[in-house]
N, C-alpha and C positions, 0 to 999 in steps of 0.2 A: 822736741822741748817736753818734759812729762807737766802736766796738770797734777797740781796739789789735792789731796783730800779736800782739804779745806773750800780751793774754789770748786772743787765739782758738786760738793754740797749747795753751794750757791745759783750756778751755771742749769743744773737739772732741773731744780723747781719753776725756774725761767722756761726752758726748754719747750717743761710738760704744760706751764699755761698758755705759751703761746700756742701749741700745736691743739689744745681743745679749745681755743677762740676761733682757729682754723675751722675744724669740724664745725662749732655753732655756726660758724657766718654760714657754711655750706649747705647745711640743714636749713638755715632759714631763707636763702636765697631756695631751695628746692620746694619748702613750703608756700612761698609766696607766691612760686610761679604755680605749684598746682592747685591754689586755691583763689589765683584769678579767674575771673567770669569768662569765660567760651562766649563767642557771639552765637546768636542762636543762629542751628540752619535752618533754612528753609522747610517748611510744614511737605513730606511727602503728599505724593497724590494717588489716590485710590481710584479703584475702578468699583462702581457701583448698578446693579442693576433695577430696574423699575419693576417691580413686584404688580402683574397682570393676571386677574384672573382669566381662568380659561375654561375650556371643557374635554377631557380628556376619555375616551374611550379603555379601561384597564385589563386589556387582556389577561387571560392566566396560564402562566406555564405547567405542563405535565409531561409522564411520559408513562408510554405502554407497550402493551405486546400483542400483536394484531392477533386473533382466533375469529375462525370461521363462524358465522350465526346458527350454522346447521351443518351438524356432523353427527357421522351415525355407522355405526357397523353392521357390517355385511354376514348374517347371519343365516344358514338355509333352513327352512322347516321342513324337510324331507331328504332324506341320504339318496345317496349315489353316488356313480362316476363321472367325475367331469368328463365331458367330452368337447366342449368350444367354451372359448374365451373373447373376449370383444378384444381387439386389436389395442385399444387403449386402457386394458386393463394392465396397466406398467403404473410404476411410480411415478407421480406428477404428471401422468398424461389429463388427455381432461374428454369429457364425455358428453353427450346431450342426454335432457332428460328422455325416457321412455327405450333407450337405447339396453339392447339385452347384455349383460353383463358376463352371466355367467348360464351354460348350459348343461343340467344335470343329463345322461341315459334315462330316457323317458318310458322304455322299454315295459318295466315292470308295472307302471301306472298305467299304460294302454291295456294291460292285460288285464288290472284290474276293472277299467271303465267297462271293457268285455265280458266278466264276468256280473258285475254290476247290472248292464241293461240286460242280461242273462234271465236275473233275479227279478226284476224289472215286466221282462214276459211274463215269465211265469205268476207273477203276481195279479197280473192284470187278465190271465188266463181264467184265476183260481175266481176273481172276484166277477167274472161274466158269469160263472160257471154258479157262483151263490147265487146270482140275481136270479137267473133262471129257476134254480131248484127253488128259490124263496116266493117265486111269485105262481110258482106249480101247487106249492102246498098251498098260500093263499085262496085258490083255486078250487083246492079239494076240499076245502073247508065250507067253502061257502055252496058245494055242490051237495057234499053231504047233509050238509043243513042243519049238525048238530046243535043243540040247545043251548050247551056251553061254551061263552068264548075261550078260543084260542089263545093257547100259550105262546109270547115269544117265542121257545124254542120250537114250538108246533111250526110256526111259519120260519122260522129259520133266518129270526134277526141276528141271534149273536155272531152265527157262521160269516155272514154276509158283511157285519161292522169287523168283523176281527178277518176278513179276507182284506178290506178296504185299507185297516191298518197296517198289514201289513205291504200293501200298495206303496205306502206311504212314506213306510221308513224302506223299499227296494228303493223309491225315486231319490231318496236323501243318502243312501250308499253310492247311488250314479252320480249324483251331486258331489260328495265328498271325493270320489273317485276322480272326476272331472277336476277338481279343484286341487288335490294332489298333483295332476296332472300338469296343471296350471304351474306350478310352483318349481317346476324342474326347469323353468327359465326364469333369472332373476332382471326384471329390468330395474333402469335406476330412475329413481323417484324424482329427480331434479338432476340440472346440469351442475356438473360436477369437476372433480379432480380426485385420484386415489393419491392417499396421504400414503397407507403402506399396505399390502398385503404379503399372505401367509400361505396361498396355494399355487398350484399350477395344473399345468392340462396332464388330466389321465389320473390324478389324485381321487382318491372316494373319502367322500366330508359324510357328518354326521351331523344331524339337525341338534342348533345349538352350538357350532363350533365358529366360531370368527374367522372367515376368510378374510376380511380386508376391510380397512377404513378410510369412509369417504366424505369429503366435505361439499358443500355447494361454493360456487362463483358467482352467487350473484349480489352476494353484501356479506362484508366484512364485521368485524365488529373490536372496537380496542376499549380495555376496562383503563379508567385514569383517575389515579389518586390524589382527593383534594380535602384539604385541610378545609378547618370551618374558615378560615381567614380568605382564604381563594373562593369559597363557596359565596362568598357576601359580594363579590364583584360580580357575579355572573349573576345576567337576568333569565330566570329559569323557573316557567308558566308550570305552574304545579296543582294540581285535585289533591283529594283528601287521600285518594289513595298512594301517591305518588308517581303516578302515571299520567302519560300525554293523553288527549283523546282525541283522536282522529288525523285525519292528512293536517287539515288546515292548523291545528296547533300544532300539529309536527315539525311545520315548518316555518313557527316560530319560534322554534329550540336554537339555542345557541350554536352559531357555524363553528367549527373545528379547522384546525389545518394541521395536518401529519407531516412531517417532514423525517428523512432516513436517507441512510447514505448506501447506494445499489451500484454495484458494477463501475465504483469508481466514481459515480455522481449522485449530486443532491437533486432527489425525487421527493414530488409534493403530491399529496392528495387531499381534495377536501370534501367536509363532513359536516355532521349533525351531531350534537348529543341527544340522545333520544329516551334515556332514561337514568335514574340514579337507583343505585341498588339501595334495597329496604334495609340493609344494617351496617351499622360503622362496626370501624375494625378498633376493637375495644385497647389494645395494644397501642395503636399510631393514633388513634383519636382523628380517623378519616375516613371519609366516604368514594365509593367508588362510581364516577360518570362513565355510562358506556355510549361510545362515538361509535354512530354505523355512516358506514361506507359503502357507497353502492359500486360493483367492479362490472366495467364493460365486460362480456365473453368473449368476444371478438379477437383481444391478446392485443390489439392495433396500440393500443398507448398504456400510459404508466401503470394504466390500473392493474394492469396483470402483472405487475409484479410487484402487488400489494401481497404478500404471502402469510401463511400462516407461521407465526414465530418472529415474525419481523420487529425488530427493538424500533421504534418511532418515539419523534420528540413532536407532544402535540401542542398547539397555542388554541386557545379556547378565547372564542371573541367576548370582552366584558359590557359591563355596561357603564353606559356614558354617566360620568360624575363634572355636576357644574361647581366653578368656584373655587378652582385649585390653583396653586401657585406653584410653576414649575422652576423649579431653581438650580445651578452649578451645586454640584457635590462640594466643593470648596468653600459654599457660603454657609456650609453647618458644620458646626464645633462637637468636639466630643460630648459636650452637655447638652446637645440637641436644641441649641438656639443658634439665633444668626446676630450678625453685626448689624446698625440699622442705622443711617441719619435722620435724624429729626427735623425739624423745619426751619432751626435756629443752625442748622448744621453739625449737629452737636454727635458724637457715637452715643449710640445706647445699645444694650443685649436686649433682644427677645427670644425667649422660648415661643416653641412654636410645637405643631403636631406633626408628625410627618407620617405620610396615609401608605408611602410607598418608596422604597428604596432603590433606584434603580443603577445598571452601569455609571453612568456619566451626570448623572440628574436627581434628583429628589421630587415629588410632590408633597406640598405640605397645604394640607386642610384646613387646621384654625393655628392664630397666634399673628395673623399678618394682615393689610388692610390693602386695598387697590392704592395702587401710585407710591406703595412705600418704596425709602432707596433701601438696597440691599447690597451691603458689601461684600466682593468677591475677591479682593487682595488679601492676601494672609498677611495680618497682625500679629506680630509676635509677641505682646504685651499689651493687647488693646485697654485703655483708660475710658472707664465710662465717663462721658459729658466733656471729651478732648472734641475739639474744633479739627475737620478733615477740610482737604481740597481734592475733589474728587470729579471722575469722569463717568457720565452714565451714559452704559451699554445696553440698549433696547435689545430683551429676546426675543429670538427667533419662535416665528410661529409655525409649527409643524403640520403638515395637510391634516387635514380632514378634524382640525381645530378650531373651535372656536374664539378668537381672540381679538381683545377690542383694540381701539385704534392709538397708536403710541407716538407720543412725537417724535422730532429729529432729538441727534446727540447733539448735546449741550457742551462745548469743549471748557474743561478748566471753571467749572463755575465753584466761584472763592467768597464763602460767605464773610461778611463784615463782621469784625469781633467787637 
C-alpha cells in the first residue's frame, strides 16, 4: 500500500515531534538524576603527629683525602756511591726513627778527616813555637833595659795571633770534615714509610738530588671542605688567630668520624678537627677544616689502613640545638608549610622555617608551638577551616635526644560540629 504525498506531509511532522519529546524526556531524566543530592560520605580519618620540642646534635657531613701531616724528600748533602740500603727502603715498607736508611761510600771523607787532623797538629806546633818566641822576645827586652817601650812586632804578638787564628781554622776544617763524614749515613728523623724512591744500590748520587719521599705514620690529616652554613653547626673554640691553644683546648675541638671502603670492608677511624685553614676558597665560598687522626705504628688495627690518598667520608660532631621539631618529610608541602589541626579540630596551614632536611625527616626551628597537631596524611585538596577526624601518632624519641613526656595514642578523636 503506497502512502500518498499529502499523507506523508501530515505524518512526518508528528513523528518528529514525538521523537523530540522522547529526547527531551530522556535529557530531563538524566539532569534530574545528576542534580539529585548525594548522601554525605563519612569524613576520612587523617593521621597527625604531636609537635614536641627536642634537642638534637646536628652533625656535619663532608669528605676529603688522607694526607700525612709530615712528608719530606730525602736529599743528600754530600756526593758518593750508595754502598748500603736499609732492608725497609722499598715503597710502602715501614722504618723506625733513627734507622740508617742510606749509606754512602765514606772513604773520601775519612781521608779528608786525616788531612784536617794533620793541619790541626801543624797549627798547634806553630802556636807553641810562637808562644816560646814571644816569651823569649819579652825577656830579651827586659834584660837589655832599653828606654823606649817595645812595639807589638818586637814582642811577636801579631805572629802569635796569626798562629792561633790558623789553629782555629784548622780545627774548623776538621769539624767540617767530620760533619761531611757523618752525612754519609742518612738517618730517619721519624718513624714512617717510603712513599716513592728513585735510587738503587751502587748508584752514584749528587747533593740536591731527591732520592726518595718519606712520610710519618704517627699522625695523618684530612682536609674537609665546609660551607658557611655547615660551619654554623660546629661548636668551634677559636682564639684571635684561628688556632687552638694547647692540649686542653685541643681536646675541646669537635670529634670527627671518618669512613671508607677498604679491602671490601667498611673501616672507621676517630679523630678531631684541629684547625681551620686561614683562607676561604673564593670560587666555592668554602673553608677547609683539618681533621687529625693518630695512627698506631704497630699495624695491628684499622689505623694502619689509613693510607695517604685514601678517599674518606667524614661526619663532624655538631653543637646541640634546642627547641627543634622533628617532622616526617611528608608533613611538609612544596610551599614549606605544614597542615595543622587547631583547638576546634579545623585544618590550618602554617608556614615554617626548615633548619635542616634529612632523608626521611625535617627539622623545624620556627613556626610551630609545643603540642601542635601536624597532619602527616596526604590531602589532595586541603580546604582551610574544614573539620577533620584524626588519630594522633606520637613521635619517636631517638637515643641521646631530650624529649618531653608524651601522652598515649588517642583513637578517633572526633570534634563536635
